[in-house]
C-alpha positions in Angstrom: 10.3 6.5 0.3 13.6 5.6 -1.3 13.6 4.8 -5.0 10.1 6.3 -5.4 10.5 9.9 -6.9 7.4 12.0 -7.5 5.0 10.2 -9.8 7.0 7.0 -9.7 5.5 4.4 -12.1 7.1 1.3 -12.9 8.7 0.7 -16.5 8.8 -2.3 -18.6 6.0 -4.9 -19.4 3.8 -3.7 -16.4 3.9 0.0 -17.2 0.8 0.1 -19.0 -0.9 -1.6 -16.1 0.1 0.7 -13.7 -1.9 4.0 -13.8 -1.8 4.9 -10.2 1.8 6.2 -9.1 3.0 4.7 -5.5 2.7 8.2 -4.0 -1.2 8.1 -5.0 -1.4 4.7 -3.4 0.2 5.9 -0.2 -2.4 8.8 -0.3 -5.2 6.6 -0.7 -4.1 4.4 2.5 -3.3 7.7 4.5 -6.8 8.8 3.8 -8.2 5.7 5.1 -5.9 5.4 8.2 -4.1 8.6 9.2 -0.5 7.7 10.4 3.0 7.4 9.4 3.9 5.0 6.2 6.2 2.4 7.4 6.5 0.6 4.1 5.3 0.9 0.5 6.2 -1.5 -2.3 4.9 -3.4 -5.2 4.3 -7.0 -4.4 2.9 -9.5 -7.0 1.8 -6.6 -9.2 -0.2 -4.9 -6.6 0.8 -1.9 -4.2 1.2 -2.8 -0.6 1.2 0.0 1.9 1.7 -0.3 5.7 0.9 2.5 8.0 1.5 2.9 11.9 -1.2 4.8 13.5 -0.5 7.4 16.5 -1.8 4.6 18.7 0.9 2.1 17.5 -1.5 0.0 15.4 -0.1 -1.1 12.1 -2.5 -1.4 9.2 -1.7 -3.0 5.8 -3.4 -2.0 2.5 -3.4 -4.0 -0.7 -4.1 -1.4 -3.5 -5.0 -1.9 -7.3 -2.3 -0.1 -9.5 -4.8 0.3 -12.2 -7.6 2.4 -10.5 -6.4 2.9 -6.9 -9.3 0.7 -5.4 -8.4 -0.9 -1.9 -8.5 -4.5 -2.5 -7.8 -5.6 1.1 -7.2 -3.7 4.4 -6.3 -5.3 7.8 -4.7 -4.9 11.0 -1.0 -6.4 10.9 -0.7 -8.9 13.4 2.9 -10.2 14.4 3.2 -14.0 13.8 0.5 -14.1 11.1 1.5 -15.7 7.8 -0.8 -13.2 5.9 0.0 -10.3 8.2 -3.8 -9.6 8.2 -6.1 -10.1 11.3 -9.2 -9.4 9.3 -10.3 -8.9 5.9 -12.3 -5.8 4.8 
């Protein structure tokens, strides 16, 4: 991922809140759904990781940067404003 070195954690006012590095968030998502990471970013203070499975399904995760908990997981549906087909 561009801009994400090993153990990348944000700097500045949110630094104390982020105890899980983005690479760890990616690993959490890949453990849940094996596949290729197509995007990983910080959005609204939460990690968002998108993975494409071997079958072509795209899955999005929202992961808590404090403890690595999966907050939300769902299939990405084109045309959906939220990008989730179902909440888990």
